[in-house]
Each structure stands twice: as structure tokens, then as C-alpha cells.
C-alpha positions in Angstrom: 103.6 84.4 97.3 103.6 80.8 96.1 99.7 80.3 97.2 99.1 83.6 94.8 100.9 82.3 92.1 99.1 79.3 91.7 95.7 80.8 92.0 96.5 83.2 89.7 97.7 80.5 87.2 94.6 78.3 87.9 92.7 81.7 87.1 94.7 82.3 83.9 93.9 78.5 83.1 90.0 79.0 83.5 89.7 82.2 81.6 91.3 80.3 78.8 88.9 77.7 78.7 85.9 79.7 79.5 84.8 79.7 76.0 84.9 76.3 75.6 82.9 76.1 79.0 80.1 78.3 77.7 80.1 76.7 74.5 79.2 73.2 76.0 76.7 75.3 78.4 74.8 76.8 75.2 74.7 73.4 73.3 73.0 71.6 76.3 70.5 74.5 76.8 69.8 74.4 72.9 69.6 70.4 73.1 67.0 71.0 76.0 69.3 69.1 78.4 68.4 71.8 81.1 69.6 69.3 84.0 73.3 68.4 82.2 73.4 72.5 81.9 72.6 73.1 85.7 75.3 70.5 86.6 78.0 71.5 84.3 77.9 75.2 85.4 77.5 74.2 89.2 80.9 72.4 88.3 82.2 75.5 86.8 80.9 77.5 90.0 83.0 75.0 91.9 86.3 75.6 89.8 85.7 79.2 90.2 85.5 79.2 93.9 88.5 77.4 94.5 90.5 80.1 92.5 89.2 83.2 94.7 90.5 84.1 97.9 88.5 83.7 100.9 89.1 87.3 101.4 89.6 89.9 99.0 91.5 93.1 100.4 92.8 94.4 97.2 96.5 93.5 98.4 97.5 89.8 97.3 99.9 89.5 100.1 97.3 90.3 102.6 94.8 88.1 100.8 97.1 85.2 101.5 97.6 85.7 105.3 94.2 86.8 106.0 93.0 84.1 104.0 95.0 81.4 105.6 94.1 82.6 109.3 90.0 83.0 108.7 90.5 79.7 107.1 92.1 78.1 110.0 89.2 79.8 112.4 86.6 78.4 109.8 88.1 75.1 110.2 87.2 75.0 114.0 83.8 76.2 113.5 84.4 80.1 113.9 82.1 82.2 111.8 84.5 84.7 110.0 83.8 88.0 108.1 86.3 89.9 106.2 85.4 93.5 105.0 88.7 95.1 104.8 89.9 97.0 101.8 93.2 98.2 101.1 95.1 100.6 98.9 97.3 98.9 96.4 100.0 99.8 95.9 100.8 102.2 98.8 103.3 103.4 101.1 102.5 101.1 103.8 104.9 98.2 103.7 102.9 94.9 103.0 105.1 93.5 106.0 103.9 95.8 108.2 100.3 95.2 107.6 101.0 91.6 108.1 102.4 92.1 111.4 99.3 93.8 112.6 97.1 91.3 111.0 98.8 88.1 112.1 99.0 89.1 115.4 95.7 90.2 115.7 94.2 87.3 114.3 96.1 84.8 116.1 94.8 86.3 119.3 91.3 86.8 118.1 91.5 82.6 117.2 93.6 81.8 120.7 90.7 83.8 122.4 87.6 82.3 120.3 88.7 78.8 120.6 88.7 78.7 124.2 85.0 79.6 124.4 82.6 77.5 126.2 79.8 75.9 123.9 76.8 78.3 123.8 78.8 81.3 123.2 78.4 82.3 119.6 82.3 82.2 118.1 83.1 84.9 115.5 85.8 86.6 114.0 85.4 89.8 112.0 88.0 92.0 110.2 86.9 95.5 108.6 88.9 98.5 107.8 88.7 101.5 105.1 90.6 104.0 104.2 89.6 107.6 105.2 91.9 110.4 103.8 95.3 109.6 104.6 94.1 107.0 107.4 94.0 103.3 107.2 91.5 102.3 109.9 91.5 98.5 110.8 89.1 96.7 113.3 89.5 93.3 114.4 86.3 92.2 116.6 85.7 88.8 118.0 83.8 87.0 120.7 85.8 86.3 123.8 85.1 85.1 127.4 84.7 88.6 128.7 85.6 88.1 132.4 88.3 89.8 133.9 91.2 91.6 132.4 93.5 90.0 129.4 97.1 90.2 129.2 98.7 92.3 126.6 101.4 90.1 125.2 104.3 90.4 122.7 101.6 90.1 119.6 99.7 93.2 120.7 103.1 95.0 121.5 104.0 94.2 117.8 100.9 95.6 116.6 101.3 98.7 118.6 104.9 99.0 117.4 103.6 99.3 113.9 101.0 101.8 114.7 103.6 104.1 116.2 106.0 103.6 113.0 103.2 105.0 111.3 102.3 107.7 113.5 99.1 105.8 114.5 97.4 104.2 117.1 96.1 100.9 118.9 93.2 100.8 121.2 91.6 97.9 122.4 87.4 97.8 123.9 85.8 95.3 125.7 82.3 95.0 126.8 80.6 91.8 127.8 81.4 88.9 125.4 83.1 91.4 122.7 86.7 91.8 122.2 87.6 94.9 119.3 91.3 95.9 118.5 91.2 99.1 116.6 94.5 99.8 114.7 95.2 103.2 112.7 97.8 104.1 110.4 98.6 107.2 108.8 99.4 106.4 105.2 102.9 108.4 104.4 102.9 110.3 101.3 106.3 110.0 101.1 107.7 106.3 101.1 111.2 107.1 101.8 110.2 108.4 104.9 109.2 105.0 106.3 112.4 103.4 104.8 114.5 106.0 107.0 112.6 104.9 110.4 114.1 101.2 109.4 117.7 102.5 109.6 
């Protein structure tokens, strides 16, 4: 949450100064200083890039978690992509979505970083709402040999899926591992609170 607050503060500050930045660019262009204007705009673009979350899911808590995990993967040379859009606010608890995604991404990072050279290294996170369902898909490359062990992480993902009346499924083919998670979005949030008691 502190990271989100810092990003939002930076954004607020940038928006406050945007008129001044635009006035500088306008004056440079009017003076025929095209090279300086382009350089100034590139600096502004760099500032804006630092403020954005690497993954924009519509949920600030999930943005931080997924952005952090995918940032770690990217720093290891893993190609990452995120096209996950979540309802916000909604009756799915942030902590439960984070349990699913943190365990799924930790497992994906672990699997991909151990791949031999020459095998494409990637992680893709996608998801969408369809009616009262949230469908998430975490796909990554993996060694493709033999069976894998379902550990505590996948058990935790499955527990969240069951809590929301959904399901978890795994598919593997050749060098591709896909984790599917389906959650039913409760229409009455108090029913989830009762499940926790």
C-alpha cells in the first residue's frame, strides 16, 4: 500500500506540474528548437513511466502484487505479459485474489528460471469477467518432462477457488504449463464473511 501511495503522490505531483511542462514544450516548438522539445518530451515520458504500474488490473492492491512479481521475473530475463482486468470494488476479497496470484506467479517464476538455455522463457497472466465469474489464466513455459508436484502453493490456490464456489485446473502440453482459476463473484459479500467465521 505504501508503494501505491508513493506512485499516486508522484502522479498527483506530475499532474500539478503538467501545465508548466506543456508551456516549456510549446515555447521550445515556437522558437524552432525541435531537438530540445523532443528531449524534454522524452524526459516527461520517463517521469510518467515511473509512475505507472507495470500491470494495470483496475485493482490497486493486485497491481502492486502482480507488478512486483512480474518485475522480479523480468529482471531474470523472463518475458512477461499481463492482460488481467478485475472488477473493483467487488465482493472478491483482495487478500484472496492475492493468494491465488502470488502462489501462481511464485510457481511460474520458479519453473521458468530453471529452464535450460534455448527454451523460451515467459509468463503470461490474463483474466476477464464473464457474467458472475472471474476467469484467470497463468501460463508459463516449463521443462515439459514428467509430472510436477502439487505443493502448498497450489493447495492454497485451490482452497480460494473452492471458497468462492469455483475451481482450479491445470493443463500441460509440451513446454507449456497453464493454471486456470475460476471464481464465482458473490452477489452478497456477507456470505463470504460468514465462510470465514
